[in-house]
DOKE-451303 format. One record per residue: residue in one letter; x, y, z of N, C-alpha, C in turn; residue number from 1. Coordinates in pm, whole numbers, plus 50000, padded with zeros to 5 digits. Example, Ala and Ser with C-alpha at 12.3 -4.5 7.8 and 13.67 -1.06 7.14 Angstrom:
! residues 2
{residuo:A | n.xx:51319 | n.yy:49431 | n.zz:50780 | ca.xx:51230 | ca.yy:49550 | ca.zz:50780 | c.xx:51320 | c.yy:49670 | c.zz:50780 | num:1}
{residuo:S | n.xx:51285 | n.yy:49775 | n.zz:50708 | ca.xx:51367 | ca.yy:49894 | ca.zz:50714 | c.xx:51290 | c.yy:50003 | c.zz:50787 | num:2}
END
This chain:
! residues 137
{residuo:M | n.xx:41893 | n.yy:64919 | n.zz:69405 | ca.xx:41946 | ca.yy:64796 | ca.zz:69355 | c.xx:42062 | c.yy:64753 | c.zz:69444 | num:1}
{residuo:D | n.xx:42056 | n.yy:64631 | n.zz:69493 | ca.xx:42157 | ca.yy:64582 | ca.zz:69587 | c.xx:42261 | c.yy:64498 | c.zz:69510 | num:2}
{residuo:H | n.xx:42387 | n.yy:64541 | n.zz:69518 | ca.xx:42495 | ca.yy:64474 | ca.zz:69446 | c.xx:42585 | c.yy:64394 | c.zz:69539 | num:3}
{residuo:T | n.xx:42543 | n.yy:64365 | n.zz:69658 | ca.xx:42630 | ca.yy:64294 | ca.zz:69752 | c.xx:42661 | c.yy:64152 | c.zz:69703 | num:4}
{residuo:K | n.xx:42564 | n.yy:64084 | n.zz:69645 | ca.xx:42591 | ca.yy:63949 | ca.zz:69594 | c.xx:42695 | c.yy:63954 | c.zz:69482 | num:5}
{residuo:T | n.xx:42683 | n.yy:64053 | n.zz:69397 | ca.xx:42778 | ca.yy:64067 | ca.zz:69287 | c.xx:42918 | c.yy:64096 | c.zz:69341 | num:6}
{residuo:V | n.xx:42929 | n.yy:64181 | n.zz:69440 | ca.xx:43059 | ca.yy:64216 | ca.zz:69498 | c.xx:43121 | c.yy:64092 | c.zz:69564 | num:7}
{residuo:F | n.xx:43040 | n.yy:64018 | n.zz:69642 | ca.xx:43092 | ca.yy:63897 | ca.zz:69706 | c.xx:43133 | c.yy:63791 | c.zz:69603 | num:8}
{residuo:A | n.xx:43056 | n.yy:63780 | n.zz:69496 | ca.xx:43090 | ca.yy:63684 | ca.zz:69390 | c.xx:43222 | c.yy:63725 | c.zz:69325 | num:9}
{residuo:F | n.xx:43242 | n.yy:63854 | n.zz:69301 | ca.xx:43366 | ca.yy:63902 | ca.zz:69241 | c.xx:43484 | c.yy:63879 | c.zz:69335 | num:10}
{residuo:I | n.xx:43467 | n.yy:63908 | n.zz:69463 | ca.xx:43574 | ca.yy:63885 | ca.zz:69561 | c.xx:43607 | c.yy:63736 | c.zz:69569 | num:11}
{residuo:G | n.xx:43505 | n.yy:63652 | n.zz:69571 | ca.xx:43529 | ca.yy:63506 | ca.zz:69573 | c.xx:43602 | c.yy:63460 | c.zz:69449 | num:12}
{residuo:F | n.xx:43564 | n.yy:63512 | n.zz:69333 | ca.xx:43630 | ca.yy:63476 | ca.zz:69209 | c.xx:43777 | c.yy:63517 | c.zz:69211 | num:13}
{residuo:M | n.xx:43806 | n.yy:63637 | n.zz:69258 | ca.xx:43944 | ca.yy:63685 | ca.zz:69266 | c.xx:44024 | c.yy:63601 | c.zz:69366 | num:14}
{residuo:L | n.xx:43965 | n.yy:63564 | n.zz:69477 | ca.xx:44033 | ca.yy:63484 | ca.zz:69578 | c.xx:44068 | c.yy:63346 | c.zz:69521 | num:15}
{residuo:V | n.xx:43976 | n.yy:63286 | n.zz:69452 | ca.xx:44004 | ca.yy:63156 | ca.zz:69389 | c.xx:44116 | c.yy:63171 | c.zz:69287 | num:16}
{residuo:G | n.xx:44115 | n.yy:63277 | n.zz:69210 | ca.xx:44221 | ca.yy:63301 | ca.zz:69111 | c.xx:44357 | c.yy:63314 | c.zz:69177 | num:17}
{residuo:F | n.xx:44365 | n.yy:63390 | n.zz:69285 | ca.xx:44492 | ca.yy:63405 | ca.zz:69356 | c.xx:44540 | c.yy:63273 | c.zz:69414 | num:18}
{residuo:L | n.xx:44449 | n.yy:63192 | n.zz:69467 | ca.xx:44487 | ca.yy:63062 | ca.zz:69522 | c.xx:44539 | c.yy:62969 | c.zz:69413 | num:19}
{residuo:V | n.xx:44475 | n.yy:62970 | n.zz:69298 | ca.xx:44521 | ca.yy:62887 | ca.zz:69187 | c.xx:44661 | c.yy:62928 | c.zz:69143 | num:20}
{residuo:I | n.xx:44685 | n.yy:63057 | n.zz:69134 | ca.xx:44817 | ca.yy:63106 | ca.zz:69095 | c.xx:44920 | c.yy:63071 | c.zz:69200 | num:21}
{residuo:F | n.xx:44886 | n.yy:63092 | n.zz:69327 | ca.xx:44982 | ca.yy:63068 | ca.zz:69435 | c.xx:45021 | c.yy:62921 | c.zz:69445 | num:22}
{residuo:F | n.xx:44924 | n.yy:62831 | n.zz:69439 | ca.xx:44953 | ca.yy:62689 | ca.zz:69454 | c.xx:44991 | c.yy:62621 | c.zz:69322 | num:23}
{residuo:G | n.xx:44980 | n.yy:62693 | n.zz:69212 | ca.xx:45012 | ca.yy:62634 | ca.zz:69083 | c.xx:45150 | c.yy:62671 | c.zz:69033 | num:24}
{residuo:R | n.xx:45235 | n.yy:62717 | n.zz:69117 | ca.xx:45370 | ca.yy:62756 | ca.zz:69075 | c.xx:45449 | c.yy:62633 | c.zz:69030 | num:25}
{residuo:V | n.xx:45535 | n.yy:62656 | n.zz:68934 | ca.xx:45617 | ca.yy:62549 | ca.zz:68878 | c.xx:45746 | c.yy:62541 | c.zz:68957 | num:26}
{residuo:S | n.xx:45781 | n.yy:62421 | n.zz:69002 | ca.xx:45903 | ca.yy:62403 | ca.zz:69079 | c.xx:46025 | c.yy:62409 | c.zz:68986 | num:27}
{residuo:E | n.xx:46142 | n.yy:62424 | n.zz:69044 | ca.xx:46265 | ca.yy:62427 | ca.zz:68965 | c.xx:46287 | c.yy:62295 | c.zz:68891 | num:28}
{residuo:E | n.xx:46249 | n.yy:62185 | n.zz:68955 | ca.xx:46262 | ca.yy:62055 | ca.zz:68891 | c.xx:46173 | c.yy:62047 | c.zz:68766 | num:29}
{residuo:D | n.xx:46050 | n.yy:62096 | n.zz:68778 | ca.xx:45959 | ca.yy:62096 | ca.zz:68664 | c.xx:46011 | c.yy:62186 | c.zz:68552 | num:30}
{residuo:K | n.xx:46069 | n.yy:62301 | n.zz:68589 | ca.xx:46125 | ca.yy:62389 | ca.zz:68488 | c.xx:46237 | c.yy:62319 | c.zz:68411 | num:31}
{residuo:G | n.xx:46320 | n.yy:62243 | n.zz:68481 | ca.xx:46426 | ca.yy:62168 | ca.zz:68415 | c.xx:46372 | c.yy:62064 | c.zz:68320 | num:32}
{residuo:E | n.xx:46264 | n.yy:61996 | n.zz:68360 | ca.xx:46202 | ca.yy:61897 | ca.zz:68273 | c.xx:46143 | c.yy:61962 | c.zz:68149 | num:33}
{residuo:Y | n.xx:46078 | n.yy:62078 | n.zz:68165 | ca.xx:46022 | ca.yy:62149 | ca.zz:68051 | c.xx:46134 | c.yy:62196 | c.zz:67957 | num:34}
{residuo:G | n.xx:46245 | n.yy:62240 | n.zz:68014 | ca.xx:46359 | ca.yy:62281 | ca.zz:67933 | c.xx:46415 | c.yy:62166 | c.zz:67853 | num:35}
{residuo:Q | n.xx:46424 | n.yy:62049 | n.zz:67915 | ca.xx:46476 | ca.yy:61931 | ca.zz:67844 | c.xx:46380 | c.yy:61891 | c.zz:67732 | num:36}
{residuo:L | n.xx:46250 | n.yy:61903 | n.zz:67755 | ca.xx:46153 | ca.yy:61874 | ca.zz:67649 | c.xx:46174 | c.yy:61967 | c.zz:67530 | num:37}
{residuo:L | n.xx:46200 | n.yy:62094 | n.zz:67557 | ca.xx:46222 | ca.yy:62190 | ca.zz:67450 | c.xx:46349 | c.yy:62157 | c.zz:67372 | num:38}
{residuo:V | n.xx:46456 | n.yy:62122 | n.zz:67443 | ca.xx:46581 | ca.yy:62086 | ca.zz:67376 | c.xx:46562 | c.yy:61961 | c.zz:67291 | num:39}
{residuo:N | n.xx:46492 | n.yy:61861 | n.zz:67344 | ca.xx:46466 | ca.yy:61739 | ca.zz:67266 | c.xx:46384 | c.yy:61770 | c.zz:67141 | num:40}
{residuo:Y | n.xx:46285 | n.yy:61856 | n.zz:67155 | ca.xx:46203 | ca.yy:61895 | ca.zz:67040 | c.xx:46290 | c.yy:61964 | c.zz:66934 | num:41}
{residuo:Q | n.xx:46377 | n.yy:62055 | n.zz:66977 | ca.xx:46464 | ca.yy:62125 | ca.zz:66883 | c.xx:46558 | c.yy:62028 | c.zz:66811 | num:42}
{residuo:I | n.xx:46618 | n.yy:61938 | n.zz:66885 | ca.xx:46710 | ca.yy:61843 | ca.zz:66823 | c.xx:46637 | c.yy:61756 | c.zz:66721 | num:43}
{residuo:H | n.xx:46518 | n.yy:61707 | n.zz:66757 | ca.xx:46441 | ca.yy:61623 | ca.zz:66664 | c.xx:46400 | c.yy:61704 | c.zz:66540 | num:44}
{residuo:T | n.xx:46363 | n.yy:61830 | n.zz:66559 | ca.xx:46325 | ca.yy:61914 | ca.zz:66446 | c.xx:46443 | c.yy:61937 | c.zz:66354 | num:45}
{residuo:Y | n.xx:46559 | n.yy:61974 | n.zz:66410 | ca.xx:46678 | ca.yy:61994 | ca.zz:66329 | c.xx:46718 | c.yy:61865 | c.zz:66258 | num:46}
{residuo:A | n.xx:46708 | n.yy:61754 | n.zz:66327 | ca.xx:46744 | ca.yy:61625 | ca.zz:66268 | c.xx:46654 | c.yy:61595 | c.zz:66149 | num:47}
{residuo:R | n.xx:46524 | n.yy:61613 | n.zz:66165 | ca.xx:46430 | ca.yy:61582 | ca.zz:66057 | c.xx:46455 | c.yy:61674 | c.zz:65937 | num:48}
{residuo:E | n.xx:46476 | n.yy:61804 | n.zz:65961 | ca.xx:46499 | ca.yy:61897 | ca.zz:65850 | c.xx:46630 | c.yy:61868 | c.zz:65779 | num:49}
{residuo:N | n.xx:46737 | n.yy:61851 | n.zz:65855 | ca.xx:46868 | ca.yy:61831 | ca.zz:65793 | c.xx:46882 | c.yy:61694 | c.zz:65729 | num:50}
{residuo:C | n.xx:46826 | n.yy:61591 | n.zz:65791 | ca.xx:46830 | ca.yy:61458 | ca.zz:65729 | c.xx:46749 | c.yy:61457 | c.zz:65600 | num:51}
{residuo:S | n.xx:46636 | n.yy:61524 | n.zz:65599 | ca.xx:46556 | ca.yy:61530 | ca.zz:65476 | c.xx:46635 | c.yy:61599 | c.zz:65365 | num:52}
{residuo:K | n.xx:46704 | n.yy:61707 | n.zz:65397 | ca.xx:46786 | ca.yy:61776 | ca.zz:65297 | c.xx:46900 | c.yy:61686 | c.zz:65249 | num:53}
{residuo:A | n.xx:46964 | n.yy:61617 | n.zz:65341 | ca.xx:47075 | ca.yy:61530 | ca.zz:65304 | c.xx:47028 | c.yy:61415 | c.zz:65215 | num:54}
{residuo:I | n.xx:46915 | n.yy:61358 | n.zz:65248 | ca.xx:46863 | ca.yy:61245 | ca.zz:65171 | c.xx:46815 | c.yy:61290 | c.zz:65034 | num:55}
{residuo:R | n.xx:46761 | n.yy:61412 | n.zz:65025 | ca.xx:46716 | ca.yy:61464 | ca.zz:64897 | c.xx:46831 | c.yy:61479 | c.zz:64797 | num:56}
{residuo:T | n.xx:46954 | n.yy:61492 | n.zz:64846 | ca.xx:47067 | ca.yy:61501 | ca.zz:64754 | c.xx:47095 | c.yy:61369 | c.zz:64685 | num:57}
{residuo:K | n.xx:47047 | n.yy:61257 | n.zz:64743 | ca.xx:47074 | ca.yy:61125 | ca.zz:64686 | c.xx:46951 | c.yy:61057 | c.zz:64628 | num:58}
{residuo:L | n.xx:46833 | n.yy:61089 | n.zz:64677 | ca.xx:46709 | ca.yy:61025 | ca.zz:64629 | c.xx:46625 | c.yy:61125 | c.zz:64551 | num:59}
{residuo:T | n.xx:46547 | n.yy:61075 | n.zz:64457 | ca.xx:46465 | ca.yy:61164 | ca.zz:64375 | c.xx:46337 | c.yy:61207 | c.zz:64446 | num:60}
{residuo:Q | n.xx:46278 | n.yy:61119 | n.zz:64527 | ca.xx:46154 | ca.yy:61157 | ca.zz:64595 | c.xx:46184 | c.yy:61197 | c.zz:64739 | num:61}
{residuo:P | n.xx:46108 | n.yy:61294 | n.zz:64791 | ca.xx:46132 | ca.yy:61339 | ca.zz:64928 | c.xx:46079 | c.yy:61239 | c.zz:65031 | num:62}
{residuo:L | n.xx:46139 | n.yy:61242 | n.zz:65148 | ca.xx:46090 | ca.yy:61164 | ca.zz:65261 | c.xx:46025 | c.yy:61261 | c.zz:65359 | num:63}
{residuo:Y | n.xx:45916 | n.yy:61220 | n.zz:65416 | ca.xx:45845 | ca.yy:61310 | ca.zz:65505 | c.xx:45873 | c.yy:61270 | c.zz:65649 | num:64}
{residuo:M | n.xx:45776 | n.yy:61232 | n.zz:65724 | ca.xx:45795 | ca.yy:61198 | ca.zz:65865 | c.xx:45858 | c.yy:61060 | c.zz:65878 | num:65}
{residuo:P | n.xx:45961 | n.yy:61048 | n.zz:65962 | ca.xx:46023 | ca.yy:60916 | ca.zz:65980 | c.xx:45927 | c.yy:60820 | c.zz:66049 | num:66}
{residuo:T | n.xx:45945 | n.yy:60691 | n.zz:66020 | ca.xx:45859 | ca.yy:60591 | ca.zz:66082 | c.xx:45906 | c.yy:60556 | c.zz:66223 | num:67}
{residuo:E | n.xx:46033 | n.yy:60584 | n.zz:66252 | ca.xx:46087 | ca.yy:60555 | ca.zz:66385 | c.xx:46195 | c.yy:60657 | c.zz:66419 | num:68}
{residuo:T | n.xx:46202 | n.yy:60692 | n.zz:66546 | ca.xx:46303 | ca.yy:60785 | ca.zz:66595 | c.xx:46366 | c.yy:60728 | c.zz:66720 | num:69}
{residuo:K | n.xx:46500 | n.yy:60731 | n.zz:66725 | ca.xx:46571 | ca.yy:60682 | ca.zz:66843 | c.xx:46666 | c.yy:60790 | c.zz:66891 | num:70}
{residuo:A | n.xx:46659 | n.yy:60821 | n.zz:67019 | ca.xx:46751 | ca.yy:60916 | ca.zz:67078 | c.xx:46876 | c.yy:60841 | c.zz:67125 | num:71}
{residuo:E | n.xx:46991 | n.yy:60896 | n.zz:67093 | ca.xx:47118 | ca.yy:60839 | ca.zz:67138 | c.xx:47183 | c.yy:60942 | c.zz:67230 | num:72}
{residuo:G | n.xx:47154 | n.yy:60932 | n.zz:67357 | ca.xx:47205 | ca.yy:61031 | ca.zz:67450 | c.xx:47126 | c.yy:61160 | c.zz:67438 | num:73}
{residuo:A | n.xx:47183 | n.yy:61269 | n.zz:67488 | ca.xx:47113 | ca.yy:61396 | ca.zz:67487 | c.xx:47135 | c.yy:61475 | c.zz:67359 | num:74}
{residuo:N | n.xx:47236 | n.yy:61439 | n.zz:67280 | ca.xx:47272 | ca.yy:61521 | ca.zz:67166 | c.xx:47271 | c.yy:61451 | c.zz:67031 | num:75}
{residuo:A | n.xx:47216 | n.yy:61333 | n.zz:67022 | ca.xx:47214 | ca.yy:61261 | ca.zz:66895 | c.xx:47079 | c.yy:61192 | c.zz:66875 | num:76}
{residuo:V | n.xx:47037 | n.yy:61189 | n.zz:66748 | ca.xx:46910 | ca.yy:61128 | ca.zz:66712 | c.xx:46930 | c.yy:61045 | c.zz:66586 | num:77}
{residuo:V | n.xx:46866 | n.yy:60928 | n.zz:66582 | ca.xx:46866 | ca.yy:60844 | ca.zz:66462 | c.xx:46723 | c.yy:60839 | c.zz:66411 | num:78}
{residuo:L | n.xx:46707 | n.yy:60879 | n.zz:66285 | ca.xx:46576 | ca.yy:60876 | ca.zz:66220 | c.xx:46573 | c.yy:60760 | c.zz:66121 | num:79}
{residuo:I | n.xx:46463 | n.yy:60687 | n.zz:66121 | ca.xx:46452 | ca.yy:60568 | ca.zz:66036 | c.xx:46323 | c.yy:60579 | c.zz:65953 | num:80}
{residuo:W | n.xx:46340 | n.yy:60564 | n.zz:65822 | ca.xx:46228 | ca.yy:60554 | ca.zz:65730 | c.xx:46228 | c.yy:60413 | c.zz:65674 | num:81}
{residuo:T | n.xx:46122 | n.yy:60338 | n.zz:65695 | ca.xx:46113 | ca.yy:60203 | ca.zz:65639 | c.xx:46056 | c.yy:60213 | c.zz:65498 | num:82}
{residuo:S | n.xx:46085 | n.yy:60114 | n.zz:65417 | ca.xx:46034 | ca.yy:60116 | ca.zz:65281 | c.xx:45883 | c.yy:60097 | c.zz:65282 | num:83}
{residuo:S | n.xx:45816 | n.yy:60167 | n.zz:65192 | ca.xx:45670 | ca.yy:60160 | ca.zz:65183 | c.xx:45629 | c.yy:60189 | c.zz:65039 | num:84}
{residuo:L | n.xx:45501 | n.yy:60201 | n.zz:65015 | ca.xx:45453 | ca.yy:60234 | ca.zz:64881 | c.xx:45498 | c.yy:60373 | c.zz:64839 | num:85}
{residuo:E | n.xx:45503 | n.yy:60466 | n.zz:64935 | ca.xx:45542 | ca.yy:60603 | ca.zz:64905 | c.xx:45692 | c.yy:60616 | c.zz:64882 | num:86}
{residuo:S | n.xx:45770 | n.yy:60535 | n.zz:64953 | ca.xx:45916 | ca.yy:60540 | ca.zz:64940 | c.xx:45970 | c.yy:60398 | c.zz:64935 | num:87}
{residuo:P | n.xx:46024 | n.yy:60357 | n.zz:64822 | ca.xx:46073 | ca.yy:60219 | ca.zz:64811 | c.xx:46207 | c.yy:60195 | c.zz:64882 | num:88}
{residuo:H | n.xx:46263 | n.yy:60298 | n.zz:64943 | ca.xx:46393 | ca.yy:60285 | ca.zz:65007 | c.xx:46381 | c.yy:60287 | c.zz:65159 | num:89}
{residuo:A | n.xx:46464 | n.yy:60206 | n.zz:65223 | ca.xx:46478 | ca.yy:60211 | ca.zz:65369 | c.xx:46596 | c.yy:60303 | c.zz:65399 | num:90}
{residuo:V | n.xx:46572 | n.yy:60405 | n.zz:65479 | ca.xx:46674 | ca.yy:60507 | ca.zz:65504 | c.xx:46696 | c.yy:60521 | c.zz:65653 | num:91}
{residuo:I | n.xx:46823 | n.yy:60531 | n.zz:65692 | ca.xx:46863 | ca.yy:60558 | ca.zz:65830 | c.xx:46952 | c.yy:60681 | c.zz:65828 | num:92}
{residuo:C | n.xx:46921 | n.yy:60778 | n.zz:65913 | ca.xx:46999 | ca.yy:60901 | ca.zz:65919 | c.xx:47032 | c.yy:60931 | c.zz:66065 | num:93}
{residuo:R | n.xx:47159 | n.yy:60959 | n.zz:66092 | ca.xx:47203 | ca.yy:60993 | ca.zz:66227 | c.xx:47242 | c.yy:61140 | c.zz:66229 | num:94}
{residuo:Y | n.xx:47188 | n.yy:61211 | n.zz:66326 | ca.xx:47213 | ca.yy:61355 | ca.zz:66342 | c.xx:47270 | c.yy:61381 | c.zz:66481 | num:95}
{residuo:E | n.xx:47377 | n.yy:61459 | n.zz:66487 | ca.xx:47435 | ca.yy:61498 | ca.zz:66615 | c.xx:47433 | c.yy:61650 | c.zz:66628 | num:96}
{residuo:Q | n.xx:47391 | n.yy:61696 | n.zz:66744 | ca.xx:47391 | ca.yy:61839 | ca.zz:66769 | c.xx:47535 | c.yy:61889 | c.zz:66766 | num:97}
{residuo:G | n.xx:47558 | n.yy:61994 | n.zz:66691 | ca.xx:47692 | ca.yy:62050 | ca.zz:66680 | c.xx:47771 | c.yy:61994 | c.zz:66564 | num:98}
{residuo:K | n.xx:47733 | n.yy:61876 | n.zz:66515 | ca.xx:47804 | ca.yy:61814 | ca.zz:66402 | c.xx:47717 | c.yy:61804 | c.zz:66278 | num:99}
{residuo:G | n.xx:47587 | n.yy:61802 | n.zz:66297 | ca.xx:47496 | ca.yy:61787 | ca.zz:66184 | c.xx:47472 | c.yy:61642 | c.zz:66150 | num:100}
{residuo:V | n.xx:47446 | n.yy:61615 | n.zz:66023 | ca.xx:47421 | ca.yy:61478 | ca.zz:65975 | c.xx:47554 | c.yy:61406 | c.zz:65972 | num:101}
{residuo:T | n.xx:47566 | n.yy:61299 | n.zz:66049 | ca.xx:47693 | ca.yy:61227 | ca.zz:66056 | c.xx:47692 | c.yy:61095 | c.zz:65980 | num:102}
{residuo:E | n.xx:47572 | n.yy:61042 | n.zz:65951 | ca.xx:47565 | ca.yy:60915 | ca.zz:65880 | c.xx:47431 | c.yy:60902 | c.zz:65810 | num:103}
{residuo:V | n.xx:47434 | n.yy:60855 | n.zz:65685 | ca.xx:47312 | ca.yy:60827 | ca.zz:65611 | c.xx:47330 | c.yy:60694 | c.zz:65541 | num:104}
{residuo:K | n.xx:47233 | n.yy:60606 | n.zz:65560 | ca.xx:47234 | ca.yy:60477 | ca.zz:65491 | c.xx:47104 | c.yy:60464 | c.zz:65413 | num:105}
{residuo:V | n.xx:47116 | n.yy:60424 | n.zz:65287 | ca.xx:47000 | ca.yy:60398 | ca.zz:65203 | c.xx:47003 | c.yy:60250 | c.zz:65167 | num:106}
{residuo:D | n.xx:46899 | n.yy:60180 | n.zz:65205 | ca.xx:46889 | ca.yy:60035 | ca.zz:65183 | c.xx:47009 | c.yy:59961 | c.zz:65241 | num:107}
{residuo:G | n.xx:47057 | n.yy:60007 | n.zz:65357 | ca.xx:47166 | ca.yy:59942 | ca.zz:65428 | c.xx:47305 | c.yy:59979 | c.zz:65380 | num:108}
{residuo:V | n.xx:47314 | n.yy:60066 | n.zz:65279 | ca.xx:47444 | ca.yy:60105 | ca.zz:65223 | c.xx:47472 | c.yy:60251 | c.zz:65260 | num:109}
{residuo:S | n.xx:47587 | n.yy:60274 | n.zz:65322 | ca.xx:47625 | ca.yy:60410 | ca.zz:65358 | c.xx:47651 | c.yy:60490 | c.zz:65231 | num:110}
{residuo:I | n.xx:47600 | n.yy:60612 | n.zz:65227 | ca.xx:47618 | ca.yy:60694 | ca.zz:65106 | c.xx:47734 | c.yy:60792 | c.zz:65121 | num:111}
{residuo:G | n.xx:47811 | n.yy:60776 | n.zz:65225 | ca.xx:47931 | ca.yy:60857 | ca.zz:65241 | c.xx:47903 | c.yy:60993 | c.zz:65305 | num:112}
{residuo:P | n.xx:48003 | n.yy:61077 | n.zz:65308 | ca.xx:47986 | ca.yy:61208 | ca.zz:65373 | c.xx:47886 | c.yy:61295 | c.zz:65298 | num:113}
{residuo:I | n.xx:47804 | n.yy:61363 | n.zz:65374 | ca.xx:47701 | ca.yy:61449 | ca.zz:65318 | c.xx:47730 | c.yy:61592 | c.zz:65363 | num:114}
{residuo:S | n.xx:47730 | n.yy:61683 | n.zz:65271 | ca.xx:47743 | ca.yy:61824 | ca.zz:65303 | c.xx:47617 | c.yy:61893 | c.zz:65255 | num:115}
{residuo:I | n.xx:47546 | n.yy:61956 | n.zz:65347 | ca.xx:47422 | ca.yy:62023 | ca.zz:65309 | c.xx:47434 | c.yy:62170 | c.zz:65340 | num:116}
{residuo:D | n.xx:47365 | n.yy:62251 | n.zz:65261 | ca.xx:47365 | ca.yy:62395 | ca.zz:65280 | c.xx:47238 | c.yy:62432 | c.zz:65356 | num:117}
{residuo:I | n.xx:47255 | n.yy:62489 | n.zz:65473 | ca.xx:47138 | ca.yy:62529 | ca.zz:65551 | c.xx:47117 | c.yy:62680 | c.zz:65544 | num:118}
{residuo:S | n.xx:47184 | n.yy:62745 | n.zz:65451 | ca.xx:47175 | ca.yy:62890 | ca.zz:65443 | c.xx:47036 | c.yy:62938 | c.zz:65401 | num:119}
{residuo:D | n.xx:46952 | n.yy:62850 | n.zz:65345 | ca.xx:46817 | ca.yy:62891 | ca.zz:65308 | c.xx:46722 | c.yy:62892 | c.zz:65426 | num:120}
{residuo:N | n.xx:46774 | n.yy:62860 | n.zz:65545 | ca.xx:46693 | ca.yy:62861 | ca.zz:65666 | c.xx:46687 | c.yy:63004 | c.zz:65719 | num:121}
{residuo:P | n.xx:46570 | n.yy:63074 | n.zz:65711 | ca.xx:46564 | ca.yy:63213 | ca.zz:65755 | c.xx:46595 | c.yy:63231 | c.zz:65903 | num:122}
{residuo:A | n.xx:46572 | n.yy:63127 | n.zz:65984 | ca.xx:46600 | ca.yy:63141 | ca.zz:66127 | c.xx:46749 | c.yy:63154 | c.zz:66153 | num:123}
{residuo:S | n.xx:46833 | n.yy:63103 | n.zz:66062 | ca.xx:46976 | ca.yy:63110 | ca.zz:66083 | c.xx:47030 | c.yy:63251 | c.zz:66064 | num:124}
{residuo:H | n.xx:46949 | n.yy:63339 | n.zz:66006 | ca.xx:46992 | ca.yy:63476 | ca.zz:65985 | c.xx:46945 | c.yy:63569 | c.zz:66095 | num:125}
{residuo:A | n.xx:46863 | n.yy:63521 | n.zz:66186 | ca.xx:46814 | ca.yy:63605 | ca.zz:66294 | c.xx:46926 | c.yy:63632 | c.zz:66394 | num:126}
{residuo:P | n.xx:46933 | n.yy:63752 | n.zz:66449 | ca.xx:47037 | ca.yy:63781 | ca.zz:66547 | c.xx:47024 | c.yy:63690 | c.zz:66668 | num:127}
{residuo:G | n.xx:47134 | n.yy:63628 | n.zz:66706 | ca.xx:47134 | ca.yy:63541 | ca.zz:66823 | c.xx:47068 | c.yy:63408 | c.zz:66800 | num:128}
{residuo:A | n.xx:47044 | n.yy:63371 | n.zz:66675 | ca.xx:46976 | ca.yy:63245 | ca.zz:66646 | c.xx:47062 | c.yy:63128 | c.zz:66690 | num:129}
{residuo:W | n.xx:46995 | n.yy:63026 | n.zz:66745 | ca.xx:47064 | ca.yy:62907 | ca.zz:66793 | c.xx:47037 | c.yy:62794 | c.zz:66695 | num:130}
{residuo:V | n.xx:47101 | n.yy:62801 | n.zz:66581 | ca.xx:47082 | ca.yy:62697 | ca.zz:66481 | c.xx:47216 | c.yy:62652 | c.zz:66428 | num:131}
{residuo:E | n.xx:47213 | n.yy:62558 | n.zz:66336 | ca.xx:47334 | ca.yy:62498 | ca.zz:66282 | c.xx:47434 | c.yy:62599 | c.zz:66230 | num:132}
{residuo:K | n.xx:47388 | n.yy:62711 | n.zz:66175 | ca.xx:47476 | ca.yy:62808 | ca.zz:66113 | c.xx:47583 | c.yy:62854 | c.zz:66212 | num:133}
{residuo:H | n.xx:47550 | n.yy:62863 | n.zz:66339 | ca.xx:47644 | ca.yy:62911 | ca.zz:66440 | c.xx:47742 | c.yy:62802 | c.zz:66484 | num:134}
{residuo:W | n.xx:47719 | n.yy:62679 | n.zz:66440 | ca.xx:47809 | ca.yy:62571 | ca.zz:66477 | c.xx:47911 | c.yy:62543 | c.zz:66368 | num:135}
{residuo:G | n.xx:47917 | n.yy:62630 | n.zz:66270 | ca.xx:48020 | ca.yy:62618 | ca.zz:66169 | c.xx:47990 | c.yy:62523 | c.zz:66056 | num:136}
{residuo:H | n.xx:47865 | n.yy:62496 | n.zz:66027 | ca.xx:47832 | ca.yy:62409 | ca.zz:65915 | c.xx:47811 | c.yy:62491 | c.zz:65792 | num:137}
END
């Protein structure tokens, strides 16, 4: 039984794999862009979770996904929920990294300072966790 074709096919496959790995390296610029995407995702996630908790202290029904999101610089996000059948209130919530929820307006009226407890977040108890708990909230 002659296995030369199989050996050449395997060598060719390995060579193609090495070439893909070699030429597919991520540049430092791309790594920076991927890092910024991760930071933006984290900020938007924290904003959505903390704004939802803050709004739940004033409204009876929960708000789910915001209808609009606006980034204000690298460290602040404004989440907007427009009134609909599911939620009769228009809500605007501003979240700043390091400060938490800084402003909440329901139907155009500011509801004043909001203090929320994030201690029920299990990630905040993990060693070295990078969440609000370490920023003194």
